[in-house]
N, C-alpha and C positions, 0 to 999 in steps of 0.2 A: 626424639629426633634421631635420625641416623646421619650418615654422611657428614660427620664433623670435620672441620679443618684439622690439619696436623698440629694440634696444640693439646695441652692437657688442661681441661677446664677445672678451675678451682671453685670450691664452694663459695657462693656469693660473688663470684667473679663475673664481670661483664664479658660478653662474647657476641661476635657477629657470625652467623651462619647463613651464607647467601644473603638474602634481604631481610633476615630476622635479627633484631638486636634483643638480647635478654640477659638475665642474671641466672647463672647456673645454680640450681637448687642443691647440688652436692658435687663433690669432686668426682672425676671420672678419668679413666685412662685415655690416653691419646687415641682418637678415632672411635671411641665407644659412645653409645648414646648417653645423653644427659637431658634432664628436664630443665627447661628455661622458663622463668617468669618473664612475660613480655608486657605486663601492666603492673602498676603499683608504684609505691614510693620506696626508693632505695638510696642509701648513702653511697655516692660515687666519687671516684678520684677526679679531681678538677685541675685544669691547667692553672698553675699558681698565679699567672698574670691576668687571667680572665676575670672580668667583673660582671657578675650576674645579679639581676634583680629578681624579686618574686614574680613569677609568671613569665619570665624571659624564656624564649625558645632556646633549647640547648642541642648540641650535636656531639657525637662521639668522634674523636680523633683516633682512628684505629692504629695509627703508627705510634703515637705517644701513649695510647691506652688510657685516655682521660677525656672528661667532659670539657667542652669549651663552647665558644660562640659559633653559630653557623657560619660556614664559609666553604669555598671550593674544596673538594676532597674530603669533606667531613660528612658524617651520617646523622641526619636529624633523628632524635630519639624521644623528645618530649619537652617538658618545661621544668624550670627550677621552682621548687616550692619553698625556698628560703633564699635570702640574699647571701652572696658570698663574694667578697672583695678581693683585691690584689693581695697576694700572700697566703690566702686560704687555699688549702689543698684538697678539700672535699666539699661536696654540696649534696643536699637532698634533692633528688630529681624524680618527677613522675613520668614513668614510661608510658607512651601513648599506645603501644601495641600495633602501630601501623608499620607495614613493610617499609624498609628504608633503603636508600641508595645514596652513594656519595654525591654531594651537590656539585 
């Protein structure tokens, strides 16, 4: 990919570039290309108060930089593949690889 936003992608870090959500395959300098995995199962940071069930649709809150429930202003990214209740700060999520836009 080229045209990265003005951030420094970290290895295994979630990232939105335009309408693409993915996980950076490696660290990269700000504005430099980086390979993104757009499908697969990844352990992702989760909003502590969000309650997710197996198979629940999940969305990325790009302000808080965490997975949560779908709502206005959040980017749909896939489904939870494990249950994660209140107080849990990460969840395994399956990225669906579909272009995303804030709801």
